[in-house]
N, C-alpha and C positions, 0 to 999 in steps of 0.2 A: 486591468489584468496585466500580469507580467509574465515573462518567460520563466520556466520552471525546470529544475533538474531533480531527478530522483535516482538514487543509487541503492541497490539492495546488495549488501555484502555479508558474507559469512565471517563473523569475527573470530570464532573458535568453535569447537565441536558443540553443536546444539544451540549456538547463539548467533543471531544475525542482527544487523543494524539496517534500518531503513532511513536514509538521509534525504530530506526534502529541502530544497533551497530556492528562494527567489531573491531578487535584489532587496526585498524588504526584510528578509529574515531566513533563518536556518534552524532546523530541528533534526536531531538524531534520535530515532525511536528504537530502543532495543526490543528484541523478540526472542522468546525461548521456543524451542521445538516442541514443548509440551502443548502448544496450541497450534492451530492451523493458520498462523499469521500470513504466510505468503498466499495460501489458497484464499483466505478471507479478503485480502487486499485485491487480488486479481478478480475474484468472483464479485465482490462488491462494486468494483469499478465497471465490470461487464454489465452488471444489473443497471447502474445508472446510465451507462452508454445506450443501452437498449430501450429503457423505459423512462428516463428522467427520474424524478422523485428523489428519495433519500434512502440511505442505508447506513447502518451502524455496526461496527465490529470492534473487537478488542485484541490488542497484543498483550501478552503477559510477559513481563520482564522480571518476574520472581524476585522480590515480592511486589514490585510496582506493576501497575496496569496502565495501558494507554488506550483510550477509547477514541476511535476514529468515527467521524460522521461525514459522509459524502452526500452532498445535495446538488443535484443537477437540474437546470431549467434553461431552456432557450439557448443551448450550446455552451453554457457557463457552468463550471464545477466549483463549488465552494467546499473547502476542506477545513474541518475543525478537528484538532487533536487535543484531548484533555488527558491529564496525568493524575493518577491517584497513587500516593505512596503507601506501601504496606498492603495488608489484606483488606478486603471489603469488611465493613463493620461500622458500628456506631462511631460517628466522628470522623470517618474516613471520607473526605470530600474530594470531588473532582475539581481540578484547577486547569485553566487554559494553558496549553503548552505551545501551540502554534495554530495559526489559521491563515488561509490565503485563498485566492480565487485564480482560476486559470480557464482558458478555453478547454472544454471537455475533451476535444480531440487532441489537444496538446498533452494533457495529463495521461490520456490513453497511450499516446505515442511514446512518451518518455518511460512509461511503465513497461510497455512491451520491450522497448530497447534495453531497459535495465535488466529484465529477466533473460532476454536473449544474451546479454553480456555475461551474466552469471552462468548460463548454460554453456556458453563458449569457453569460459574460464575453467569450469569444473567438469563438464560432461555429466550425463545423468547418474552414472554409478559413483563417481567421486563426490558429486553433490550430496547424494544420499549418505555417503560415509561421513562427510564433514558436517552436514546439517542434522542428520539423524532421521530423516524422512525422505521419501521419494520427491523428485523434482515435480512441481505442479504443472505438468505438461498440458493436461486437459484444460485447466483454468487459463493458462497462457494462450492456448489455441482459441478458447472462447473469447478472451479479450481481444486477440488479434482480429477475429472475425467481426466483433462489434465495432472496433476501430475502423476497419475497412468499410463497414456500412456507414459509419459517420462521415468518413471522407467522401464516399460516393454520393451521400445526400447533400454534400456541400456544407455540412456543419463544422 
């Protein structure tokens, strides 16, 4: 397991990029506001922090899609991101885009800090103007609580 960085940035109105990087590799995943990308990332991570197991969600990059699978067990989070160009249909296959493993508490921490940085940069009303949807405050609070429970448990 290696150290991880995560950055969520608004690229332009209605478009964001989620950048994940470890010493072994880097991926930038685009997301359109037509889906609940930030909410799905934060909620999915909260779910695996609280209950281990696995969760899957998709970012839509119009027309590309990026499927995330988060799998947590024994304090370790494995992340797999797959890419599918174009729209779903016959012959449209998923291909690996990035994968990595991290301590679950590390991924939770860098995610909380990434969204705290976005909120600090834009504020709630400006975020909604540039992203096109409200800031995912409830989802961030849920992840922050799950991360605190992880830290308190020593995980």
